[in-house]
VOTI-627180 format. One record per residue (C-alpha): residue number from 1; x, y, z. Coordinates in Angstrom, 3 decimals, padded with zeros to 6 digits. Layout:
% residues N
   n       xx       yy       zz
 NUM        X        Y        Z
...
END
This chain:
% residues 774
   n       xx       yy       zz
   1  098.835  051.770  125.534
   2  099.760  055.259  124.693
   3  101.954  055.549  127.553
   4  103.731  052.396  126.700
   5  104.333  053.633  123.125
   6  105.667  056.893  124.346
   7  108.012  055.138  126.786
   8  109.320  052.757  123.967
   9  109.720  055.695  121.712
  10  111.781  057.555  124.328
  11  114.011  054.464  124.993
  12  114.467  054.031  121.311
  13  115.383  057.678  120.742
  14  117.879  057.515  123.714
  15  119.402  054.363  122.455
  16  119.894  055.969  119.105
  17  121.410  058.830  120.531
  18  123.849  056.886  122.586
  19  124.760  054.729  119.453
  20  125.275  057.949  117.478
  21  127.681  059.076  120.241
  22  129.412  055.680  120.297
  23  129.603  055.511  116.514
  24  131.527  058.869  116.266
  25  133.449  058.135  119.546
  26  137.162  057.823  119.998
  27  138.305  054.902  122.064
  28  140.916  054.752  124.756
  29  144.438  054.300  123.254
  30  143.705  056.396  120.328
  31  146.140  059.102  119.283
  32  146.864  061.923  116.984
  33  150.068  063.292  115.451
  34  150.805  066.345  113.232
  35  152.613  063.962  110.798
  36  149.776  061.387  110.382
  37  146.179  061.089  111.406
  38  146.233  064.902  112.713
  39  142.572  065.264  113.806
  40  139.275  063.431  114.580
  41  136.102  064.469  112.813
  42  132.652  064.872  113.988
  43  129.930  062.594  112.516
  44  129.019  065.112  109.701
  45  132.645  066.057  109.062
  46  131.746  069.769  109.956
  47  134.096  069.967  112.843
  48  137.621  068.722  113.634
  49  139.714  068.326  116.830
  50  143.369  067.850  116.624
  51  146.695  069.649  115.325
  52  146.273  072.785  113.142
  53  149.278  074.919  111.831
  54  150.411  077.748  113.968
  55  153.395  079.671  112.863
  56  156.293  077.300  112.248
  57  154.676  074.564  114.248
  58  151.356  073.231  115.410
  59  148.608  073.999  118.095
  60  145.653  071.747  119.340
  61  142.208  073.206  118.755
  62  138.773  072.917  116.994
  63  138.076  074.108  113.722
  64  135.287  073.973  110.843
  65  136.826  071.437  108.518
  66  134.301  071.995  105.500
  67  135.257  075.518  105.127
  68  138.405  075.987  103.185
  69  139.377  079.195  105.249
  70  140.738  077.838  108.502
  71  138.382  079.111  111.115
  72  139.374  078.002  114.658
  73  136.727  078.077  117.341
  74  138.586  076.690  120.289
  75  142.243  076.423  121.370
  76  143.964  074.438  123.955
  77  146.766  076.113  126.218
  78  146.362  079.605  124.500
  79  149.777  081.020  125.762
  80  151.864  078.044  124.947
  81  154.530  078.327  122.077
  82  153.935  076.309  118.827
  83  154.393  072.572  119.204
  84  156.879  070.592  117.162
  85  155.942  067.932  114.686
  86  157.256  065.184  117.152
  87  154.527  065.355  119.630
  88  151.443  063.033  120.035
  89  147.952  063.603  121.491
  90  146.837  060.468  123.384
  91  143.572  059.362  124.937
  92  145.442  057.026  127.327
  93  144.321  053.595  128.259
  94  143.568  054.864  131.933
  95  141.397  057.706  130.475
  96  143.475  060.798  130.369
  97  143.688  063.295  127.521
  98  147.505  064.103  127.329
  99  150.041  065.699  125.028
 100  153.154  063.584  124.897
 101  156.508  065.122  123.981
 102  159.170  063.291  122.014
 103  161.080  062.578  125.285
 104  158.056  060.852  126.572
 105  156.924  063.602  129.026
 106  153.088  063.899  129.255
 107  151.137  067.034  129.904
 108  147.314  066.809  130.816
 109  145.132  068.779  128.356
 110  142.154  068.679  130.711
 111  141.191  069.266  134.378
 112  138.603  066.189  134.316
 113  138.388  064.699  137.831
 114  137.547  061.415  136.461
 115  138.863  058.888  134.073
 116  137.260  058.913  130.683
 117  135.980  055.741  128.902
 118  135.771  057.389  125.408
 119  135.667  060.817  123.774
 120  133.738  062.323  120.859
 121  133.906  065.353  118.509
 122  130.194  066.227  118.335
 123  128.509  068.171  115.322
 124  127.901  071.000  117.782
 125  131.608  071.869  117.795
 126  131.937  070.539  121.328
 127  134.756  067.962  122.141
 128  133.515  065.770  124.842
 129  134.976  063.253  127.450
 130  132.551  060.571  128.721
 131  132.679  058.196  131.616
 132  131.550  054.648  131.484
 133  127.836  055.714  131.962
 134  127.952  057.976  129.090
 135  128.048  061.145  131.301
 136  130.052  064.011  130.368
 137  133.035  064.597  132.632
 138  134.799  067.270  130.565
 139  133.952  069.390  127.401
 140  135.359  072.123  125.448
 141  132.081  074.070  125.781
 142  132.905  074.763  129.441
 143  136.325  076.397  128.579
 144  135.728  078.850  125.598
 145  138.566  080.756  124.362
 146  137.522  083.431  121.792
 147  134.339  081.981  120.411
 148  131.084  080.568  121.461
 149  128.822  078.409  119.313
 150  124.948  077.768  119.213
 151  124.066  075.783  122.389
 152  127.223  076.885  124.122
 153  126.375  079.052  127.051
 154  128.822  081.572  128.507
 155  128.119  081.132  132.254
 156  128.534  083.779  134.989
 157  132.159  084.409  135.762
 158  133.297  082.982  132.428
 159  135.282  084.995  129.759
 160  136.178  085.116  126.030
 161  139.569  086.356  125.305
 162  140.544  087.944  121.883
 163  143.192  086.381  119.794
 164  146.761  088.006  119.596
 165  146.124  088.398  115.699
 166  144.120  086.948  112.953
 167  146.205  083.836  112.637
 168  147.730  083.712  116.029
 169  145.160  082.410  118.690
 170  147.267  083.135  121.644
 171  145.544  085.368  124.338
 172  145.216  088.956  123.163
 173  144.497  092.349  124.399
 174  140.724  092.091  125.181
 175  138.206  090.125  127.126
 176  134.437  089.729  127.280
 177  133.172  088.764  130.726
 178  129.768  087.363  131.752
 179  129.877  089.156  135.397
 180  128.153  087.813  138.399
 181  125.915  090.827  138.667
 182  124.241  089.936  135.426
 183  126.235  092.371  133.115
 184  127.978  091.365  130.049
 185  131.103  093.612  129.612
 186  134.047  094.194  127.446
 187  137.299  095.296  128.833
 188  141.029  095.414  128.000
 189  142.490  092.233  129.267
 190  145.056  093.930  131.473
 191  142.230  095.740  133.584
 192  140.628  094.052  136.521
 193  136.876  093.427  136.053
 194  135.938  095.765  138.861
 195  137.463  098.676  137.074
 196  134.217  099.774  135.350
 197  135.827  102.989  134.115
 198  137.765  100.821  131.611
 199  134.660  098.967  130.018
 200  134.047  100.029  126.526
 201  130.799  098.111  126.013
 202  128.150  096.506  128.250
 203  124.813  094.930  128.078
 204  123.276  097.374  130.669
 205  121.969  094.460  132.777
 206  124.083  095.039  135.826
 207  121.008  094.609  138.173
 208  119.974  091.310  136.773
 209  121.715  089.281  139.582
 210  123.828  086.142  139.549
 211  123.413  083.094  137.294
 212  122.859  084.951  134.152
 213  124.337  083.392  130.961
 214  124.986  084.562  127.397
 215  123.348  082.048  124.914
 216  123.587  081.810  121.099
 217  120.664  080.133  119.518
 218  120.653  077.957  116.340
 219  118.968  080.675  114.477
 220  121.662  083.331  115.467
 221  119.717  085.024  118.270
 222  121.829  086.263  120.990
 223  120.107  086.229  124.444
 224  120.916  086.832  128.246
 225  119.112  084.093  130.019
 226  118.513  083.616  133.865
 227  118.826  080.240  135.671
 228  115.077  079.592  135.011
 229  115.468  079.855  131.462
 230  113.754  083.129  131.051
 231  115.303  085.678  128.548
 232  116.115  088.971  130.267
 233  117.327  090.653  127.115
 234  117.752  089.888  123.348
 235  120.962  091.495  122.140
 236  120.216  091.318  118.485
 237  116.542  090.966  117.862
 238  114.917  087.833  116.898
 239  117.610  086.103  114.920
 240  117.117  084.496  111.571
 241  113.332  083.795  110.894
 242  113.873  082.293  107.437
 243  114.368  078.657  106.808
 244  117.917  079.133  105.408
 245  120.012  077.154  107.712
 246  123.388  078.726  108.529
 247  126.317  078.327  110.885
 248  126.760  080.985  113.516
 249  129.538  081.936  115.826
 250  130.092  084.774  118.178
 251  133.795  085.668  118.297
 252  135.646  088.367  120.262
 253  138.036  089.144  117.344
 254  141.709  090.211  117.764
 255  140.733  093.878  117.465
 256  138.717  093.821  120.442
 257  135.262  093.944  118.830
 258  132.619  091.337  119.375
 259  131.047  090.144  116.163
 260  128.327  087.748  115.363
 261  129.172  085.937  112.108
 262  127.120  083.582  109.874
 263  127.958  081.266  107.048
 264  125.525  079.571  104.829
 265  125.937  075.627  104.599
 266  125.468  075.739  100.913
 267  127.629  078.780  100.404
 268  130.399  078.395  097.902
 269  132.874  080.892  099.143
 270  134.607  081.079  102.450
 271  133.500  084.479  103.601
 272  131.653  084.895  106.824
 273  128.943  087.481  106.962
 274  128.728  089.907  109.978
 275  125.203  089.726  111.352
 276  125.590  091.904  114.507
 277  128.321  093.867  116.450
 278  127.703  096.255  119.569
 279  130.602  098.385  118.404
 280  129.997  101.450  116.099
 281  133.621  102.329  115.585
 282  136.814  100.093  115.097
 283  138.481  102.413  117.674
 284  135.959  101.557  120.331
 285  138.147  099.004  122.124
 286  140.239  100.542  124.876
 287  143.915  099.802  124.511
 288  143.993  098.864  120.898
 289  147.159  100.940  120.524
 290  150.037  100.846  122.923
 291  151.538  103.460  125.339
 292  151.582  107.070  124.132
 293  149.768  106.206  120.868
 294  146.146  106.773  119.822
 295  143.526  105.249  117.534
 296  141.965  106.770  114.537
 297  139.729  105.280  111.944
 298  141.048  105.510  108.352
 299  139.242  103.758  105.435
 300  137.044  101.787  107.998
 301  140.140  100.434  109.553
 302  141.827  101.157  113.093
 303  145.122  102.863  112.681
 304  147.633  103.649  115.593
 305  149.364  106.893  115.452
 306  152.028  108.658  117.369
 307  151.249  112.255  118.806
 308  153.509  115.204  118.218
 309  157.095  114.640  119.445
 310  156.886  110.792  119.521
 311  157.906  107.978  117.166
 312  156.762  104.321  117.084
 313  158.605  101.833  119.307
 314  158.653  099.631  116.193
 315  157.278  100.869  112.832
 316  156.642  097.336  111.841
 317  154.288  096.932  114.897
 318  152.574  100.327  115.382
 319  150.231  098.913  117.980
 320  153.247  098.435  120.399
 321  153.222  102.214  121.205
 322  155.382  105.334  121.068
 323  158.247  106.933  122.584
 324  159.416  110.484  122.657
 325  161.698  111.105  119.374
 326  164.058  113.276  121.419
 327  166.050  112.445  124.581
 328  166.411  116.009  125.760
 329  165.378  116.353  129.401
 330  164.868  119.337  131.507
 331  162.334  122.157  132.021
 332  161.096  125.160  130.289
 333  164.532  127.143  129.862
 334  168.131  126.673  129.042
 335  170.454  129.551  128.949
 336  167.455  131.824  129.159
 337  165.825  130.275  126.130
 338  162.651  128.042  125.890
 339  163.509  124.613  125.033
 340  160.107  123.072  125.149
 341  156.914  123.835  122.787
 342  153.326  122.790  122.878
 343  151.055  121.130  120.219
 344  147.402  120.289  120.542
 345  145.165  117.368  119.421
 346  141.310  118.173  119.441
 347  138.646  115.494  120.210
 348  140.789  112.761  121.649
 349  140.290  110.647  124.744
 350  142.902  109.173  127.091
 351  142.957  107.382  130.438
 352  142.671  110.316  132.766
 353  145.190  109.919  135.486
 354  146.331  113.450  136.386
 355  148.848  114.253  139.048
 356  147.155  117.856  139.327
 357  143.910  119.406  138.225
 358  143.512  123.103  138.019
 359  140.517  125.470  137.026
 360  142.002  127.483  134.126
 361  141.449  128.763  130.708
 362  143.039  126.843  127.804
 363  145.783  129.607  127.490
 364  146.533  129.325  131.221
 365  146.690  125.638  130.990
 366  149.123  125.695  128.256
 367  151.358  128.266  130.099
 368  151.196  126.331  133.241
 369  152.130  122.939  131.663
 370  154.948  124.720  129.728
 371  156.413  125.916  133.047
 372  155.897  122.695  135.002
 373  158.913  120.359  134.749
 374  156.740  117.363  135.572
 375  153.985  118.094  133.019
 376  154.255  116.025  129.890
 377  150.688  116.534  128.635
 378  147.414  118.172  129.620
 379  143.876  117.159  129.081
 380  141.831  120.443  128.847
 381  138.018  120.301  129.006
 382  135.364  122.376  130.676
 383  137.754  124.869  131.888
 384  139.664  122.147  133.816
 385  143.328  121.540  133.165
 386  144.354  118.069  134.191
 387  148.180  117.675  134.004
 388  149.645  114.237  133.153
 389  152.785  112.329  133.217
 390  154.015  109.851  130.762
 391  152.980  107.124  129.628
 392  149.705  108.071  128.405
 393  147.269  105.125  127.712
 394  144.137  104.234  125.882
 395  144.156  107.191  123.410
 396  141.471  107.260  120.603
 397  139.709  109.801  118.451
 398  136.082  110.389  119.704
 399  133.717  112.342  117.704
 400  131.802  114.873  119.837
 401  134.431  114.834  122.444
 402  135.129  118.560  123.176
 403  138.521  118.003  124.989
 404  141.961  119.184  123.770
 405  145.039  117.234  124.470
 406  148.116  119.550  124.931
 407  151.571  117.801  124.286
 408  154.814  119.192  125.532
 409  157.133  118.722  122.632
 410  161.069  118.818  123.186
 411  162.978  121.252  121.189
 412  164.925  119.167  118.658
 413  162.073  116.753  118.125
 414  161.712  115.823  114.452
 415  158.190  117.373  114.351
 416  158.866  120.480  116.375
 417  157.260  123.365  114.535
 418  157.381  126.400  116.887
 419  161.010  127.502  116.379
 420  161.494  131.210  116.100
 421  162.855  132.738  112.975
 422  165.536  134.597  114.838
 423  166.876  131.190  116.357
 424  166.854  129.570  112.937
 425  168.873  132.563  111.465
 426  171.367  132.178  114.415
 427  171.473  128.439  113.784
 428  172.136  129.143  109.973
 429  175.067  131.431  110.862
 430  176.618  129.027  113.332
 431  176.618  126.271  110.743
 432  178.318  128.446  108.225
 433  181.096  129.514  110.698
 434  181.382  126.062  112.138
 435  181.877  124.557  108.792
 436  184.659  126.701  107.832
 437  186.542  126.082  111.053
 438  186.205  122.318  110.566
 439  187.313  122.455  107.022
 440  190.614  123.949  108.009
 441  191.033  122.078  111.290
 442  190.186  118.667  109.431
 443  193.441  118.930  107.465
 444  195.502  119.209  110.606
 445  193.952  116.407  112.474
 446  193.335  113.920  109.701
 447  196.276  111.621  110.431
 448  195.718  111.839  114.179
 449  192.030  110.921  113.591
 450  192.913  107.765  111.628
 451  194.978  106.750  114.570
 452  192.048  107.289  116.932
 453  189.872  105.387  114.841
 454  191.767  102.399  114.833
 455  192.012  102.498  118.674
 456  188.330  103.221  118.912
 457  187.509  100.167  116.636
 458  189.696  097.965  118.956
 459  187.883  099.402  122.121
 460  184.481  099.113  120.417
 461  185.033  095.375  119.813
 462  185.743  095.030  123.499
 463  182.800  096.949  124.495
 464  180.291  095.197  122.300
 465  181.685  091.754  123.489
 466  180.950  092.999  127.049
 467  177.429  094.330  126.102
 468  176.750  090.914  124.473
 469  177.536  089.229  127.835
 470  175.423  091.850  129.648
 471  172.382  091.107  127.426
 472  172.756  087.251  128.249
 473  174.440  087.157  131.610
 474  177.213  084.681  131.263
 475  175.729  081.157  130.365
 476  172.513  081.313  132.187
 477  170.506  083.132  129.385
 478  169.310  085.859  131.751
 479  168.045  089.010  129.970
 480  168.982  092.345  131.180
 481  166.017  094.854  130.767
 482  165.894  098.601  131.006
 483  163.359  100.115  133.137
 484  161.569  101.654  130.188
 485  161.367  098.161  128.581
 486  159.559  096.785  131.607
 487  157.434  099.842  131.878
 488  156.126  099.122  128.222
 489  155.948  095.364  128.975
 490  153.713  095.959  132.038
 491  151.712  098.751  130.419
 492  152.800  101.061  133.117
 493  152.876  098.759  136.008
 494  149.069  098.619  136.192
 495  148.001  095.020  136.660
 496  148.914  093.994  140.192
 497  149.363  090.400  140.871
 498  150.295  090.624  144.537
 499  152.468  092.023  147.279
 500  154.946  090.328  149.544
 501  157.826  090.947  151.866
 502  160.146  091.143  148.945
 503  158.223  093.744  146.793
 504  155.261  094.121  144.394
 505  154.467  091.919  141.529
 506  152.997  093.024  138.084
 507  151.641  091.138  135.106
 508  153.234  091.990  131.789
 509  153.997  090.560  128.290
 510  156.897  090.311  125.937
 511  156.952  089.248  122.210
 512  154.073  091.481  121.237
 513  152.009  090.036  123.937
 514  152.587  086.403  123.264
 515  154.817  085.636  126.310
 516  153.222  086.464  129.653
 517  155.638  087.499  132.498
 518  155.609  088.513  136.066
 519  157.652  091.556  137.117
 520  158.748  091.916  140.702
 521  159.776  095.304  141.843
 522  162.162  094.739  144.826
 523  162.039  097.030  147.808
 524  164.721  097.841  150.552
 525  167.483  095.971  148.498
 526  170.747  095.794  150.559
 527  173.017  095.035  147.649
 528  173.067  098.450  146.149
 529  176.070  098.081  143.880
 530  175.599  097.027  140.275
 531  178.337  094.402  140.698
 532  176.889  092.890  143.828
 533  173.435  092.832  142.333
 534  174.402  091.156  139.147
 535  176.291  088.553  140.971
 536  173.330  087.636  142.911
 537  171.214  087.474  139.676
 538  174.019  085.151  138.305
 539  173.480  082.859  141.275
 540  169.763  082.893  141.079
 541  169.856  082.358  137.250
 542  171.780  079.329  137.540
 543  169.179  077.817  139.912
 544  166.869  075.646  137.727
 545  164.387  073.027  138.941
 546  160.909  072.161  137.818
 547  159.424  073.052  141.151
 548  161.108  076.588  141.092
 549  159.701  079.638  139.337
 550  162.113  080.502  136.481
 551  163.853  083.719  136.581
 552  164.003  085.156  132.876
 553  165.828  088.447  133.553
 554  166.365  091.488  135.617
 555  166.694  095.270  135.684
 556  169.252  097.369  137.651
 557  168.701  100.954  136.194
 558  169.958  103.411  138.772
 559  167.935  102.705  141.875
 560  165.308  100.487  140.165
 561  165.819  096.845  140.874
 562  163.245  094.529  139.149
 563  163.205  090.779  138.480
 564  161.307  089.127  135.454
 565  159.872  085.702  136.208
 566  157.753  083.176  134.074
 567  154.024  083.826  134.530
 568  152.102  081.362  136.528
 569  148.586  081.091  135.119
 570  147.052  079.471  138.224
 571  148.275  082.082  140.681
 572  149.378  081.548  144.286
 573  148.892  078.307  146.199
 574  146.757  080.495  148.496
 575  144.348  081.429  145.849
 576  144.481  077.779  144.450
 577  143.327  076.390  147.787
 578  140.869  078.834  148.951
 579  139.506  080.930  146.159
 580  138.934  078.662  143.360
 581  135.473  077.046  142.989
 582  136.931  073.515  142.571
 583  139.145  072.602  145.547
 584  142.212  070.210  144.808
 585  141.300  066.700  146.045
 586  143.498  064.544  148.339
 587  145.813  063.122  145.708
 588  146.245  066.549  144.155
 589  147.192  068.069  147.604
 590  149.737  065.398  148.416
 591  151.197  065.824  145.028
 592  151.526  069.687  145.483
 593  153.232  068.938  148.958
 594  155.773  066.811  147.289
 595  156.403  069.261  144.484
 596  157.202  071.961  147.152
 597  159.383  069.558  149.238
 598  161.420  068.593  146.177
 599  161.942  072.334  145.293
 600  163.194  072.985  148.768
 601  165.544  069.833  148.731
 602  167.090  071.481  145.548
 603  167.690  074.698  147.178
 604  169.160  073.228  150.346
 605  171.317  070.479  148.916
 606  171.482  070.177  145.077
 607  171.966  073.606  143.639
 608  175.481  075.066  143.175
 609  175.166  077.537  146.014
 610  172.986  076.260  148.769
 611  169.961  078.709  149.417
 612  167.834  079.278  152.508
 613  164.526  080.712  151.419
 614  163.477  082.500  154.594
 615  159.798  083.202  153.733
 616  157.938  080.111  152.605
 617  154.337  080.582  152.647
 618  151.345  079.901  150.306
 619  151.718  083.341  148.732
 620  155.331  082.571  147.641
 621  154.378  079.172  146.057
 622  152.734  079.476  142.577
 623  150.715  077.065  140.527
 624  151.234  076.450  136.840
 625  148.647  075.447  134.150
 626  149.078  071.837  135.056
 627  148.639  072.391  138.710
 628  152.313  071.811  139.510
 629  153.724  073.861  142.447
 630  156.735  075.933  142.021
 631  158.614  078.008  144.733
 632  159.022  081.809  144.128
 633  161.289  084.395  145.682
 634  164.249  081.909  146.460
 635  167.494  083.695  146.728
 636  166.025  087.164  147.492
 637  166.650  087.002  151.159
 638  170.286  087.662  150.551
 639  169.547  090.823  148.664
 640  167.539  092.306  151.629
 641  169.642  091.029  154.414
 642  173.339  091.610  155.095
 643  174.059  088.269  156.723
 644  172.080  085.104  155.507
 645  173.180  082.841  158.238
 646  172.356  084.773  161.507
 647  169.299  086.241  163.027
 648  168.888  089.801  162.299
 649  167.088  092.921  163.626
 650  163.600  092.580  161.968
 651  162.155  089.281  161.442
 652  161.851  087.895  157.771
 653  158.867  085.839  157.031
 654  155.180  085.811  157.130
 655  152.912  085.540  160.323
 656  151.871  081.968  161.076
 657  154.852  080.398  159.144
 658  157.969  081.879  160.941
 659  160.185  079.223  162.726
 660  160.528  079.974  166.497
 661  164.279  080.588  166.268
 662  163.588  083.952  164.486
 663  162.203  085.145  167.794
 664  164.945  083.666  170.083
 665  168.146  085.095  168.692
 666  169.314  081.737  167.337
 667  171.243  081.146  164.055
 668  168.998  080.764  161.145
 669  169.646  077.421  159.196
 670  167.999  075.340  156.608
 671  165.799  073.965  159.442
 672  163.829  077.344  159.519
 673  162.616  076.454  156.035
 674  161.676  072.983  157.279
 675  159.435  074.622  159.858
 676  157.723  076.948  157.298
 677  157.197  073.992  154.903
 678  155.550  071.966  157.886
 679  153.024  074.756  158.433
 680  152.407  075.137  154.678
 681  152.143  071.259  154.372
 682  149.456  071.074  157.083
 683  147.661  074.066  155.315
 684  147.470  072.102  152.138
 685  146.518  068.730  153.699
 686  143.945  070.266  155.858
 687  142.811  072.699  153.032
 688  142.459  075.661  155.558
 689  144.357  078.777  156.577
 690  147.147  078.526  159.230
 691  145.234  081.179  161.163
 692  141.496  081.310  160.945
 693  139.941  084.065  163.096
 694  136.419  082.771  162.097
 695  137.033  079.381  163.490
 696  136.184  078.287  167.054
 697  138.930  079.274  169.494
 698  140.467  075.852  169.710
 699  140.684  075.569  166.008
 700  141.780  079.108  165.197
 701  145.646  078.141  164.979
 702  145.970  075.260  162.683
 703  149.291  073.860  164.206
 704  147.804  073.787  167.672
 705  144.515  072.213  166.389
 706  146.379  069.460  164.340
 707  148.440  068.579  167.404
 708  145.157  068.296  169.707
 709  143.416  066.161  167.088
 710  146.430  063.821  166.779
 711  146.735  063.402  170.428
 712  142.982  062.671  170.713
 713  143.098  060.260  167.642
 714  140.599  062.502  165.716
 715  142.667  063.411  162.746
 716  139.615  062.982  160.330
 717  138.308  066.235  161.692
 718  141.144  067.968  160.020
 719  140.228  067.225  156.337
 720  137.148  068.507  154.380
 721  136.459  064.926  152.653
 722  136.626  061.367  153.470
 723  140.334  060.119  153.450
 724  142.109  056.853  154.158
 725  142.697  057.069  157.871
 726  146.223  055.407  157.581
 727  147.391  057.829  154.739
 728  146.093  060.794  156.744
 729  147.910  059.885  159.949
 730  151.021  059.415  157.884
 731  150.736  062.942  156.551
 732  149.905  064.482  159.935
 733  153.018  062.821  161.511
 734  155.284  064.418  158.753
 735  153.660  067.883  159.426
 736  154.165  067.441  163.067
 737  157.886  066.562  162.844
 738  158.636  069.393  160.676
 739  157.085  071.978  163.087
 740  159.012  070.705  166.104
 741  160.188  073.767  168.192
 742  163.779  072.650  168.410
 743  165.423  072.875  165.066
 744  167.654  070.031  165.788
 745  164.751  067.666  165.970
 746  163.294  068.689  162.759
 747  164.134  066.278  159.947
 748  166.247  067.504  157.107
 749  164.206  068.217  153.890
 750  165.697  065.109  152.117
 751  164.169  062.922  154.847
 752  160.834  064.761  154.519
 753  160.874  063.977  150.785
 754  161.696  060.309  151.501
 755  158.779  060.107  154.036
 756  156.388  061.763  151.479
 757  157.540  059.352  148.871
 758  156.834  056.507  151.369
 759  160.399  055.091  151.159
 760  161.038  055.394  154.950
 761  158.928  054.815  158.086
 762  157.461  057.743  160.074
 763  157.777  057.296  163.713
 764  155.430  058.996  166.325
 765  156.409  062.478  166.961
 766  157.606  064.307  169.009
 767  161.270  064.190  170.478
 768  161.352  060.737  172.280
 769  162.233  058.927  168.963
 770  163.808  061.855  167.209
 771  167.246  060.049  166.742
 772  165.615  058.065  163.933
 773  165.558  061.159  161.713
 774  169.337  062.040  161.790
END
């Protein structure tokens, strides 16, 4: 009897829970707009999901609605610019959560693999999509931004990113990572997780193993818990043991400091109380100030300051960093006189990246740096002189640090202090004599000067007109960068995104970190002249397609050739296929293939100047936030090769993807790209690498294995999941046509697109019926 009662009680409770979910649920076809019905509330009205103000526009997120101060706890699409008023958030009739633009274009807001039946904003602060069985298929708790709430674990491999500012929730400078080794660590966001030297706080649990998660209890207790539910470490004691119910949130704030906040439910004011923080100083976060700047605490606030001989890049934004306030270059002497002086800062810490380390006294260290043309600064500690080049990074005042930073200050800088009295006297006499001569001479040249001024103004107008056009190249909106601008934007070219046959790519940011970019440093550029290089940039800049990575600008300072592209958050196709935990399904893989084919079609036939890529491979295809594939490095082959239409000494391309004609001294045509696409296409469809040394010998080379399986009518072996046999065979036929050895037999890319779209029949390969394709 008791068992029956318990069973009924459980059933009743479960039904009530489901009813509560459905009562507060959002049904298919529902929508939000910034203009009307801007958000969906949780049952208690505590949390809201929808549109909130961001700058001059709006963003999508979750916030605490009952607190007057806007406290955002989750944001969608962190790095996107503000949205206009003319957008709509839809839970579509087919179960997708999408953002619809005014023109009707839709962007998915989730990566849910299944269609939703309804959604709900829960009182926990979690926005959830459910299927028809009321199972969760997607939730915001799985994709935290800068905050976790009670009941929301930060799982192994997941991160929190700080906001860009108190009001801008775009991705900022810092990250908190729950590492797979069990350690909870804070880093600058531009440092790879394995660089332990750049951690500025950690939980000291690096030997706890995988499957550790950070958990925030409803009483405010922060714990690291293993997969069995056992707490391996409490970070802030036992939490709140009183009966006063409060709201808690753990936030990685914009200044890089992790703070646990509480707010009483019956509290009248809007202020949050800080319950716990692991940081003892506001200057603890590494990278709070930009290049060549250092952090000090003044009146309990972190303040960015420039060292001697430097000024802020932008006085309105001191955290951007500093630059030398004198352009004087050179070494230790000029006409027999010293032109550089030295100044010291005590108890400061910097990133230590010396080009030379010597065992010297401080006096010897000063003298050595002064005489060394390359030495811009030196870090002296424990009788070691570590000579540095600019830029310096991660400067901060550290109490108890016994190091001395020695700066070389250019003579003529606004804060140079060590100028000899004799030189000052000579300078004074020079000024007096010079002034007398100028006064007499000015009367003679006054009329002539007026004439020159008139001519100069006319010339200046022409020069400004030219420079304006140089900043925005013709009508293609390309920006011309200096090398130093890109050095600042990439924080000194430190975060490597990848290497390829065309050069090395680094991550960077513009607009005070709000716009992420990728900067490619070109190597072995043939077009050395500025005019030739600019012409090629204009050509690439005019090449726009949704399946091509957008070129934003370039740099051609002296021998430096760099290209600035839009940043693709999902990385390369190779990483997307092989390194992500969730592999793209069959429909997603066929969609990616069609994206790439359409991009090639535009390059081959639709853009103003037709382009052969010459190096299509999964590392030159990038994935955006929505899983859309875009081709990178198009148009660069011309810069690295003197003749784009013929075979050259030194084969371009990537092993496993190079067309046979490269090896046969045959002309290189658009069909070389079709071959490379064919290999990439088979890699995508089969979801495996083109060459796999760990596979059995007969499967090691993908194109051979595909052909063998096709002949043996065993194509189902090629894919990792169950796929419609007819659809799979169609795709394999397309791939085999593209990788035909004879370029003339390969279909043009337009025919490939039509085959992928299903608008033409696909005959049996190989050449017996190849006439169909021409």
